[in-house]
Steps between C-alpha positions, in 0.01 A plus 500: 500500500783741586662439164174565317447826687852617419454414132170690491674806642810481280546818292607290201172304499343722228802428278453128563133528405600679180740218411204263515245721328698675226595184303134393515382846391749476215307199372147624560531873416855633486404868501391458862865455602556877503228574754575189707870588521434860599254401772712214633828692509329795669348261755848366580629852558208581734544167683866583559401840640254340740741229612810715539367850555699642207455518126731282284638789297647378170876482467613729221773281361553212260239472221275754673719791393500437122128418518425835665731675254301343216178622656648850534603495133146402403356789703755746361423366153160668518686808378566340159272195494250422229238468777627714794228403748540129436878519538480689831226281648679181392821615666329596825305174522815305425692679776223433752488131411879469530506666843220273618687191381823616665319558829344153482845351435612645833200334664607156377864568583424596861223251581639185670194306382564572131743208434231262626191659345616606156653174370186305591283762334712495182478121478122506541447789256712338231336161542153655472597704193658204321201281578248764392688568177504133409135453600392801297683374193359148536147631554506713186529812718171434674646627830592843371185520289297446817693773681411738216136399495522337156290201406769373263868581467594695185811370318705811579460443874801267491735796451392643836706231671827655386524731806439200728794317344711816528427516873575130546826538303637767735397314816632157400872576560414649840308186592787282378736681738281505813697416814364231730280337233582141393657489156241250378217741578680784322577283198139385477373859512747614234397211277133581550558868426695434181248237395215748538699765313564266208127438463430868426560650152718783629851468358674781686350395835602138445853607409505710816396204716761264361778759492431620855541148641808441283665822623415401859676165449799674345516747788500211745806362322685821415392701804240776540747758370367390165232758582751774420548351153123471450447859609782625281361307205156653547645849521715449192199368308301813583781734398569318176141429395464769229842424352438125500169553321657732245760235418277192520172597334639558147671161514194294596375239253147527361247473782234310305621179660460609863174518700313823419502611862880473510528691172271767641726536805801562274310762298396672823865518604593645163236772537611572859861536384392761245323703768795466741726655236276806489542576875808309613609697808195528726231313309132572448397486868388223733216290355534684167481163325122518533476817292814496284439654154408230251481227761137414429556469124542172316827411330523615142583277204856634478573387856351156441707467183815607682458215748401242241137476609369457147279191515123525485475363853738764639330783313160387628626470859653849501192648331292430812438788748699338782863500376570870548844655477516560876216344702535663847873425546796347310486165685864554589612674818830621354333662201231656717764655726656663195167595344356655818811633679776501239870456567458657845257225593728233353786614726267479801394153384866394493539626858186312603608177332838507676331574834254214446785265412686594818186458711425163340856384570454590868172312525627181337452275199120511511498877466747480211271257317195717571681805362586315180143375459355845557743656256402260222132577553566874510703492181237308305159573642354763729502876511750680717230676704240222531384524859428131552854406390656774715291392798609140458867598468479708817333213686792275406748765616310548826489126570864425417642569848271231641560253216877517470740262673676810635329765705641801313338835514312583181691693245 
């Protein structure tokens, strides 16, 4: 009874609850992760205040500094942004979310109950998410159709599982590294998570899941300092993204032989590179991807010809309303940094990547694998400012002190 009472009063309990709920929300309705993360992290901060009589003020070091600098650049960018109000509001919201996550990380770092609560919660959340993902696929998406109030599941509903796999991919290396958990249980959970991921038609998320576990295994062999190499690689990729595209795109073979969605992604990157070249130093402003000039247009015949998309099937696919030149964001974090914040933002991204690599190295092999998995997803999928993805990333950062083999302070 005493143990139960202490657990119920632990300041990190809201973070533990989030680790159970967020993977499940990722399956059922991923957009709910943003609100759930904000509420849960705030609850942890308040619980710490009640338990200790003082607020867990965020430590302004490590990745927090480049994140806040990025937010400040977004706010300042209102002076030259395509949409000044959107840029300023995005930057302010981003800063608030980062400070909340940093404060919650202190909660987990200072709560003696966190190393007991958080690993159990992560195991349960991952197991539920993997099971729900598999069950939804096997049931023809009847589970998620029911959640949405649909009598039958439309064919496109399958693509809504991609965020669930992305969440599972980042959490799998952390689960594989949990201290005090039998290796057989960890191996079974990793196998279940990868198995569920491979069932879903989401290439980038599946790559993320497999690569994250592989990098974790490599970090166990080579040492967690591999995180510095991962962070440096991410930063270099961001800095070099426009140059790499400029060199690679003209040398690509005809795209008629690749899936249309993959060809569309390449054409989006080509369009984004053109717009980056127009404002290379400070970009178009945070979230400018939504309103970039020409972004809602379809690709013209000259562009399709240039990339070898000349077959009737390709022309018909790109003639539909959906394949726009820039639908909401470039589906590549590096390109969106350049497009929204320019070279100034890319330098801040390099700083952030190095800080994340150093923090991952301190927290161990699981954190290194999670960083690699998250980077793959960010480079191939979601928008830089998507609140559900930011909320999930901050939850992971907040939970790390209670999940890591070492009880380092967050940073």
